[in-house]
N, C-alpha and C positions, 0 to 999 in steps of 0.2 A: 580558366574555364575548363570544365570537365563534365563527364557523365556522373549521375548520382543514382543510387539505388537504396530502397528501404524494403527490408524483408520482414514479414511477420509470420511466425509459425504458431499454429493453433493445434493443440492436441486435446482430444476428448476421450476419456476413459470411463467405462461403466463398471459397476461392482462385479458383474458376471464375467469380466475379462474381455469384453468387446471394446474395440478402440477405433477411433477415427482421427485422421490427421489432415491438415491442410496448410498450404503456404500461399501467402499473398506477396507478390513482388510489385513494388511501385518503382518505376524506372523513369528518370528524366534524362533524355538524350540531348546532348548539346548539338545544335544545328551545324551542318557543314557550312563552310564559308570559302569564298574565292579570295585568294590573297591579292589578286589584282584590284579588287574592289575595296578591301579593307586596308590595304597597304600595311599589313602587320609586319613586325620585325622583332628580332630578339626572342625573348621568352614567349611572347604572344604568337610568333610565327611557329615555334616548336609545338606549342599547344594546338594550333590549327592543324599542323601536319598529323599529330597523333589522333586528333578527333576525326579528321577526314579518312585516315587509314582504318580506324576502327569501324567507321560507318560504311566504308567500302567493303570490308570483310562481312559486316552484318548484311549488306545487300547481296553478297555472294551466297551466304547461308540461306537467305530467304528465297533466292532464285532456285537453289538446289532443293529446298523443301517443297517449293511449288511444283517443280518438275517431278519430284518423287512421290507426290500425293497419289495414292491408289496403287503404288507399286509394293511388292512384298518386301518385308524388312530384310536387310542384308544385301540387297541388289543395288544399293546406291551409297554414296558417301557425302556427308555434310561436313564442311571444313570448320567445325566449331573451335578447334584448337589453334586456329591461326591468329586469334585475338583474345585478349582477356575479356573483352566485352561480350563476345559471342559465347565464350566458355561459361561465363556467369549466367547468360540468358538462355543456355541450352534447354533447360526444362521449360522455360516460358515460350520458346519458339516451337520446339518439336516434341515436347514431352506430354505428360498427362495433365495438361492445363487448358484453361480457357483464356484466350488472350484478347485484349481490347487495345487498339492502337489509335491514338489521337495525333493528327497531323496539323502542324502550324504552317499556314501558307500566307503569302503576301499578295494583296490585290494589285500592287504596283507593277507597271509594265517593266520597270527597271529590273525587277526580280522574277521575270517571266520564266527564265530557264530554271531557276531554283524551284519555282512553284510546280512546273511541269515534272521535274525530276522527283519531287516529293510525292506528287500524285501517282506517278508510276510505281514508286516504292510502296505506297499504300495498296495499290491494286495488286501487286505481286504478293504482298503479305496477306491480302484477303483471300487469295486462292489456295492458301495452305489448309489442308484438311487433317484434323487430328481426332482420335477416338479417346474420349475422356471417360474415366471411371472413378468411382469413389475410393479413396485410400482408407480402407477399413480392414480390421481384423475381426473375424466372427468369433463369438464365444463358443465354448464347447457345447452348450445346449443347442445353439443355432446349427452348428455343424452336425450334431447328432440328428436333429430334425430333418435337415437336408438329406443326409445319408439315408434315413428311413424313407423319406418321400421318393428319392431316386430309386431305392431298392424296390419299392412297391411298383413304381412305374416300369422298371425293368422286368419285374415278374409278370406284370400285365402284358407287356409287349411280347415276352416269351410265349405266354399262353396264346396270344393272338397269332403269332407266327406258327405255332403248332397247329392251330385251327386252319390257317391258310394252307399249310403243307398238306393237311389231310384232305382239304377240298381239291387242291391241285392233283394229289395222288388219286382221288376218286374220279376226277374228270379224265385223267390219263388212263386209268384202268378201264373206264367205260368206253374211251375212244379205241383202246386196243382189244376190247372184248369182241369176239366174232359174233356173238348173239346180241350185241348192243343195238339199241334202236338206230344209232348213227350209221353203223355199217349195214344194217338191214335196209335203211333208206337208200344208201348208196347202191346196194345190190338191186333194189327195185328200180333205181334210176337207170342202171345199165341194161336191165331186162325190158323196161317199159320205155316206149318212145315219147311218153307224155312229157311235154315241156314244163308244165306246172309242177309236176312231181320233181323234176330235175332242179328247177329253181328253188323249190322248198328245201331240198336236201343240201343244195349249195349254201343257202342262207343258214341252215342249221349248222353246217360245217364251219362257216365263217364265224357264227356266233360262238361256237365252242372254242375255236382258236382265239378269238378276241377275249373270251372269258379266261382262258388259260394265260394269255399274255397279261391281262390286267391283274390277275392274281399273282403272276410272277413279278410284275413291277411293284405291286403292293408289298410283296415279300421282300424284294430288294430294298425298298424304302424303309421297311421296318427293321431290316438288318442294319442299315446305316444308322437309323435312330437308336437301335440297341447298342451298336458300337460307340456312338457318340455318348449315350447315357453311361455306358460302362467306363469310358474315358473320364467323363465328368465325375462319376462316382469314385474312380480311383484318385482323382485330384482332390476331391473332398475328403477322402480317407487319409490321404497324405497330410492335408491341412489339419484334419482332426488330430492325427497323431502328433503333429508339431505343436498344436495347441495343448494337447495333454502333456507333452514333454515340457512346454513352457510352464504349465501349471505345476508339474512336479518340481521344476527348478525353483519356482516361487515358493512352494511348500518347503523345499529344502532350505532356501534362504530364510524363510520365516522360522523354521525349527532352529537354525543356527542362531538367528537373532534372539529367539526365545531362550535358548540355552545360555547365550551370552548375558542376556538380561537377568536370568536366574543367578548366574555366577556373580554378576555385579551386585545383585540384591543381597546375596549371602555375604559378600565382602562388606557391603554397607552395614548389614546387621552386625557382623563381627566387629567392625570398626566402631559401630555405635555402642555395642556393649563394652568394648575396650575403652572407648571415650568416657562412658558413664563411670566405669571403675576408676579411670584416671581422675575424673572430676571428684569422685568421692575421696580418693586418696589425697588429692590436692586440697580438698576442703578440710580434711582431717589434719593435714600438715599445716595449713593456715591457722586452724584453731590452736594447734600445739604452739605455733609461733606466737599467736596472740596471748596464750597463757604464759609463755616464757617472757614475753614483753611486759605483761602485767606484773609478773614476779620481779623482773628487773626494775620496773618503775617503782614498785613498793620499796625495794631495797634502796633505790636512789633517794626516795623520799626520807627513808629512815636515816641514811647517811647524811642527808641535808640537815635533818633535825639535830643529829649528833654534832655536825659541824657548827650549827648555830649555838648549841649549848657550849661547845668548846670555845667558840669565839666570845660568848658572854663571860665564861669563867676566866678567859685570858684578860678581858678588860677589867674584871674585878680584881684579878691579881695585880695588874698594872696600877690600878688605883691604890691598892694596899701598899705596894712598893713605893708609890709616890708619897703616901702619907707618912711612911716610915722615914723616908729621906727628908 
């Protein structure tokens, strides 16, 4: 008995250079067992020990991931390397994946402890929180469009920040001006015992201060948004530069392949011409051989006719010698 895993990797590439990739892991975990119940021995006992050890390490990793949910990365340690099973399932447990877990439980009272342990295992696994994003590589056109959009947003934010700064400066100048309505109201308040005038001036002062504070807060928020946009824009520019470098590498590879193809085509054409000339020479040589063979055949026929004549003359001479004797 052992664990089994099936992994399917799917890659999608578009003609403009964009690409997406995904991986599907199908894992069948062997269940833990108590040796006291199964009475395993020999190889079966060794298998049970290995299975229980790997499942124990898997439980430790799930506990650590559940406790680390929501904490910043780098402030916790997950013992993935303590077992081959957890090392293989590292991406499925705490990586950029969506994980679905099916638990097999027994309704029998005899297996109540195992069922309770399995349900606790599932509850701990359910508490793991992961942030999933698509594994994709944008094309150069998409990156250029994003860069242009973020550049326009950044320019608009800069204009808005400048307008807010002008408003804050105008309010500050009016508050510091001796002839401003705000200070005249305050002077009237100090000279006049009228309570209504005093309350109005105080309200005007509070409104001015609240307006200055709200504008300052809006300016700080816009500054944060601008810095965030600038960082995102820098990242996109880096990604765009990398995509352009990849495109240049692909073009260089294509040019190399094209030159190699041209060389091979030239060699093929030269070999083709050479082969054609060789075929012509061979054909001529075969024709010469056929002509020589015909000549030799004719000479052989002539020699055969001469030998037949000699044989007939020899017989005639033998008959003449017989008649004489």
